[in-house]
Structures are given as structure tokens and as C-alpha cells.
One Martini backbone bead per residue (centre of mass of N, CA, C, O) as a GRO file, in nm:
protein
  167
    1MET     BB    1   0.094   0.035   0.024
    2THR     BB    2   0.047   0.370  -0.070
    3SER     BB    3   0.095   0.669   0.026
    4LYS     BB    4   0.048   0.988  -0.032
    5ASN     BB    5   0.344   1.086   0.065
    6GLU     BB    6   0.524   0.894  -0.118
    7LYS     BB    7   0.474   1.062  -0.384
    8ASN     BB    8   0.627   1.309  -0.221
    9SER     BB    9   0.980   1.312  -0.256
   10ALA     BB   10   0.978   1.624  -0.296
   11PHE     BB   11   1.116   1.945  -0.194
   12GLU     BB   12   1.073   2.295  -0.143
   13ILE     BB   13   1.334   2.511  -0.012
   14HIS     BB   14   1.355   2.840   0.137
   15PRO     BB   15   1.518   3.092   0.259
   16ILE     BB   16   1.463   3.355   0.510
   17GLY     BB   17   1.776   3.339   0.582
   18PHE     BB   18   2.093   3.429   0.771
   19VAL     BB   19   2.376   3.368   0.916
   20GLN     BB   20   2.552   3.602   1.143
   21SER     BB   21   2.897   3.545   1.225
   22ASP     BB   22   3.146   3.650   1.492
   23GLU     BB   23   3.338   3.506   1.713
   24GLN     BB   24   3.557   3.720   1.771
   25LYS     BB   25   3.317   3.938   1.855
   26GLY     BB   26   3.041   3.799   1.947
   27GLN     BB   27   2.856   3.782   1.692
   28PHE     BB   28   2.487   3.703   1.658
   29GLU     BB   29   2.278   3.657   1.358
   30ILE     BB   30   1.972   3.707   1.200
   31LYS     BB   31   1.900   3.755   0.848
   32ILE     BB   32   1.619   3.870   0.705
   33LEU     BB   33   1.460   3.867   0.438
   34PRO     BB   34   1.255   4.111   0.312
   35PRO     BB   35   0.991   3.928   0.243
   36PHE     BB   36   1.009   3.816   0.577
   37VAL     BB   37   0.995   4.043   0.804
   38GLU     BB   38   0.694   4.051   0.889
   39GLY     BB   39   0.713   3.772   1.048
   40LEU     BB   40   0.835   3.918   1.318
   41ASP     BB   41   0.585   3.993   1.434
   42LYS     BB   42   0.586   3.943   1.788
   43LEU     BB   43   0.855   3.793   1.861
   44ALA     BB   44   0.952   4.001   2.096
   45ASP     BB   45   0.736   3.861   2.308
   46PHE     BB   46   0.970   3.666   2.328
   47SER     BB   47   1.253   3.506   2.458
   48HIS     BB   48   1.249   3.260   2.246
   49VAL     BB   49   1.391   3.080   1.964
   50ILE     BB   50   1.335   2.864   1.697
   51ILE     BB   51   1.584   2.733   1.476
   52PHE     BB   52   1.593   2.659   1.134
   53TRP     BB   53   1.850   2.486   0.963
   54TRP     BB   54   2.094   2.448   0.696
   55ALA     BB   55   2.355   2.215   0.648
   56ASP     BB   56   2.531   2.299   0.381
   57GLN     BB   57   2.820   2.163   0.443
   58HIS     BB   58   2.638   1.864   0.441
   59ASP     BB   59   2.528   1.892   0.130
   60ASN     BB   60   2.602   1.568   0.046
   61PRO     BB   61   2.613   1.243  -0.031
   62GLU     BB   62   2.787   1.150   0.197
   63ASP     BB   63   2.633   1.288   0.443
   64ARG     BB   64   2.348   1.179   0.365
   65SER     BB   65   2.441   0.864   0.422
   66VAL     BB   66   2.464   0.908   0.713
   67LEU     BB   67   2.351   0.710   1.015
   68THR     BB   68   2.630   0.698   1.185
   69VAL     BB   69   2.804   0.834   1.477
   70PRO     BB   70   3.039   0.972   1.643
   71LEU     BB   71   3.066   1.094   1.969
   72PRO     BB   72   3.229   1.373   2.098
   73TYR     BB   73   3.081   1.353   2.398
   74ALA     BB   74   3.111   1.011   2.370
   75LYS     BB   75   3.349   0.823   2.398
   76GLY     BB   76   3.293   0.524   2.214
   77THR     BB   77   3.020   0.638   2.079
   78LYS     BB   78   2.755   0.539   1.881
   79ALA     BB   79   2.498   0.692   1.661
   80GLY     BB   80   2.227   0.773   1.542
   81VAL     BB   81   2.109   1.064   1.381
   82TYR     BB   82   1.829   1.045   1.565
   83ALA     BB   83   2.020   1.048   1.848
   84CYS     BB   84   2.131   1.331   1.740
   85ARG     BB   85   2.301   1.657   1.620
   86SER     BB   86   2.398   1.592   1.350
   87ASP     BB   87   2.476   1.718   1.032
   88CYS     BB   88   2.479   1.431   0.945
   89ARG     BB   89   2.214   1.366   0.713
   90PRO     BB   90   1.963   1.323   0.488
   91ASN     BB   91   1.858   1.598   0.630
   92PRO     BB   92   2.028   1.902   0.702
   93ILE     BB   93   1.884   1.968   0.979
   94GLY     BB   94   1.862   2.234   1.212
   95ILE     BB   95   1.847   2.304   1.569
   96THR     BB   96   1.774   2.606   1.772
   97THR     BB   97   1.771   2.747   2.095
   98MET     BB   98   1.715   3.099   2.170
   99PRO     BB   99   1.779   3.385   2.282
  100ILE     BB  100   1.645   3.713   2.270
  101LEU     BB  101   1.802   4.021   2.244
  102ASN     BB  102   1.710   4.129   1.946
  103ILE     BB  103   1.485   4.328   1.729
  104ASP     BB  104   1.515   4.446   1.391
  105MET     BB  105   1.267   4.535   1.182
  106GLU     BB  106   1.409   4.714   0.961
  107GLN     BB  107   1.656   4.493   0.908
  108GLY     BB  108   1.600   4.193   0.999
  109ILE     BB  109   1.729   4.148   1.304
  110ILE     BB  110   1.857   3.878   1.510
  111THR     BB  111   1.978   3.876   1.833
  112LEU     BB  112   2.232   3.665   1.969
  113PRO     BB  113   2.452   3.502   2.182
  114TRP     BB  114   2.436   3.244   1.987
  115ILE     BB  115   2.538   2.977   1.745
  116ASP     BB  116   2.554   2.635   1.584
  117ALA     BB  117   2.618   2.808   1.323
  118PHE     BB  118   2.736   2.912   1.044
  119ASP     BB  119   2.830   3.142   0.845
  120GLY     BB  120   2.572   3.150   0.605
  121THR     BB  121   2.342   2.996   0.705
  122PRO     BB  122   2.054   2.878   0.635
  123VAL     BB  123   1.726   2.981   0.705
  124LEU     BB  124   1.397   2.825   0.731
  125ASP     BB  125   1.288   2.882   1.036
  126LEU     BB  126   1.059   3.017   1.288
  127LYS     BB  127   0.991   2.978   1.642
  128PRO     BB  128   0.840   3.004   1.921
  129TYR     BB  129   0.883   2.959   2.249
  130ILE     BB  130   0.664   2.713   2.409
  131PRO     BB  131   0.626   2.545   2.688
  132SER     BB  132   0.348   2.374   2.626
  133SER     BB  133   0.512   2.253   2.350
  134ASP     BB  134   0.855   2.243   2.435
  135ARG     BB  135   0.795   2.104   2.713
  136VAL     BB  136   0.893   1.844   2.947
  137ARG     BB  137   0.874   1.661   3.242
  138ASP     BB  138   0.879   1.362   3.127
  139PHE     BB  139   1.203   1.230   3.081
  140ARG     BB  140   1.463   1.079   2.857
  141VAL     BB  141   1.801   0.988   2.841
  142ALA     BB  142   2.098   0.893   2.757
  143ASP     BB  143   2.351   0.780   2.935
  144TRP     BB  144   2.574   0.962   2.766
  145MET     BB  145   2.383   1.232   2.894
  146LYS     BB  146   2.296   1.228   3.213
  147GLU     BB  147   2.498   1.477   3.310
  148TRP     BB  148   2.352   1.677   3.191
  149PRO     BB  149   2.182   1.948   3.181
  150GLU     BB  150   1.847   2.057   3.173
  151TRP     BB  151   1.959   2.355   3.121
  152MET     BB  152   2.081   2.593   2.917
  153GLU     BB  153   2.195   2.796   3.147
  154GLU     BB  154   2.398   2.539   3.248
  155ALA     BB  155   2.588   2.449   3.000
  156ASP     BB  156   2.849   2.622   2.997
  157ALA     BB  157   2.960   2.536   3.268
  158PHE     BB  158   2.963   2.229   3.219
  159PHE     BB  159   3.148   2.223   2.965
  160ALA     BB  160   3.384   2.366   3.096
  161GLU     BB  161   3.434   2.169   3.334
  162ASN     BB  162   3.417   1.893   3.127
  163GLU     BB  163   3.540   1.925   2.841
  164VAL     BB  164   3.323   1.911   2.612
  165ASP     BB  165   3.295   1.796   2.279
  166VAL     BB  166   3.033   1.964   2.072
  167SER     BB  167   3.132   1.955   1.760
   0.00000   0.00000   0.00000
């Protein structure tokens, strides 16, 4: 039996903007393209944004065929790409949740404290972080990351103390 969705094997996705980052200066922004700036209306009412981006530097047949990867933050452990945040995957979609520092509606720029995407990375979509939709009370994580903090705000200190390579 073929489902209706199996017939639609290709999709067309266009960026709504691009990451602008300068790690040397500690500047991280999302620059929204002019036709999409109006979509930022009321996003500043939220504290955090979920950013969907295209890992374009891994958009090649070799990286798209990778289904298991060694975990840089769990030495000696390999995992399937659906069990980690590797950029190598059949569809190289990345996701990052970040605090919103500022939104310049005229320029179409969202200022962030940082982002784990390269300068020039295409941004596919933005969604507001909504606790009732995006947070769960009862969760389970893999043993190889059970020591990680539960909250983003504690992550910097944890990774600095434990020298975890999350690249």
C-alpha cells in the first residue's frame, strides 16, 4: 500500500534568511530576507526562538548517506543520526533554541547570544519557544548524556568544567 505522502518524494525549501556570525567579535545574528521581515511581527514578545537551519556544508551525497556517527561528547559511543544532533544526516536540518537579545524590525535582524551554525548558514524557519508545546516534565535521555544539565542556562558552565567537545 502506498501512502499519499510517499508519492511526494521531493520538497522545495527556500531560506528566509541567513546566519551572520563573527565568533571573534562575539556577534551572532539572523538576517531575515526582506520579503520575510513582516513575519517577525510580535516575535519580540517571546524570550526565546527556535531556529531551523540547513547544514549546507554537509549537503552532499556522502554526508547525506551517513546514518551513524561517533559522538564527540561521548568517546567510544556511536549513535544513529536520529539519536543525536549531527549535521550529517539524510536531510541536513539543524535546530537551535536561543534567547532573543534584540529584534530590529527595520533591518530584519535578530540578535542572539550565540548559535551553533556557521556564518552564512541558510535559515529555513523560526518559531517562538512556547513552554506548553516545547517543554516536557517527564523525559528520559541516553546514558551517555545523563550527566548533562537539564537547562540551557546551565550548559555553558557544565561544558566548561567538563571539557566536553560538542563540536
